[in-house]
N, C-alpha and C positions, 0 to 999 in steps of 0.2 A: 724408891722401894724396889723396882724391878732390877736396878743395877746391883743392889746389895744381894738380892736372891741369885742373880746370875754369877756373881763373884763367889758366893758360897757353893754353888753347884760345880765350880771348876775342880774342887778338891775331892769330889766323889769318884771312887774307882769302881768301874763297871766291868765285869769280865767280858772278853771279846765274844764269847758264845752267846751272851744275852743280847748284845748289840747287833750281832750278825756280821761282823767285820771279818773278811777273809784274810788269812795270813799268806806268806809267800810259800811257793812250792818248795819241796825238798831239793837239795842240790843234785841228788842222784837221779831225779826224775826228769832230766832235761831231754827234750826231743832232739832227734837227729837233725843235722843241718840239711835243709832243703825238703824236709818231710812236711806234708800238709796235715797237720794235726787237727782234730776236732771235726772232721768232715761228717762223721756219723752223728755227732751231737748237734749239728746245724739243721738236720732234717726235722721238720715239725712233726710232733706226735699226732696220730689220728685221734679224733675226739671219741670218747667212750659214751657220750650222751647221745640218745636217739633224737631224731628230728622232732618227734612228738614232745619230748621234754623241753627241747630248745624253744619250741613255739608256744608252750604254755607257761613257762616259768622264766623269771628274770635271773639268768644264771650269773652268779658272782655278786649279786646285790646284797647278800647277807653279810653283815659285819660282826655278828654275834657268834660266839663259840658254839652255843647250843641251839641256835636258831636254824631256820630253813629258808631257802630262797623263796621270795614272794611270787605269787601267781600273777600272770598277765590278766588285767581286767578289761572289760569292754570299754570302748572309747567314751561312752556316756558316763562312766564312773570317775573319770579324771576331771579336774577343774579346767576351766577354759584357758587359763594362763599357760598351761603346759604346752598347748599347741602353738604358742607364739614364742617359745624359747629360742627356736632356731631361725627366726625371721632375721633378715638382713637389715642392718642399721646403716645409715649414711656415715661415711668417714668424716673426720674433722675438717679436712681440706674441702670436701664437698659442701659441708655446712657453712664454711666461711664464705664460699662463693654465693650462697643464697642470702636473701634478705632475712634478717633475724626476726623481723616483725611478723612474717608470714609462717614461720616455723611452728609446728604443733608444740604443745607444752612439753611433752616427753622428749622430743628432739632438742628443744631449747635447754632443758635440764642436762641432757647428755652433752650438748655443746659446751655448756659452762663447766661441767666436770672435766671434759677432755682438754679444754683450753687452759683451765687452772693447772692440770697435771703437766701440760707442755711448758707452761710458764715456770713451774717449779723445777722441771728438768733443765731448762735453759739457765735459770739462776744458779742451780747447783753446778752446772758445767762452767759457768763464769767464775764462781768461787773456787772451783778446783784448779783452774788455770792460774789463779793468783797465788 
């Protein structure tokens, strides 16, 4: 089903302005040889947001056209799992060196997932060589 939809989508013509694809520059607008162009464009712009707004709102989190950026809440308002998102997990090679029977359940699940992923990559590499 997905293949037939993707084949049908190939023939839809979308204007470049909608997609956001840039075209080539005009031939008359070439820079001089040896000139360093774009130096002024490389300088970052100063932020127009005050420090107070930056510390009380999540700037850029809004994905809706008419919505507003959400406010930063106190730590007690967030669920516990949020504070563990950036915890370091052991690498696959490190887990292979350990005894699998003493690994915690979450690490064991992660080991199986990463090991399966690596096996799939190896099998695909062998098939690609043939």
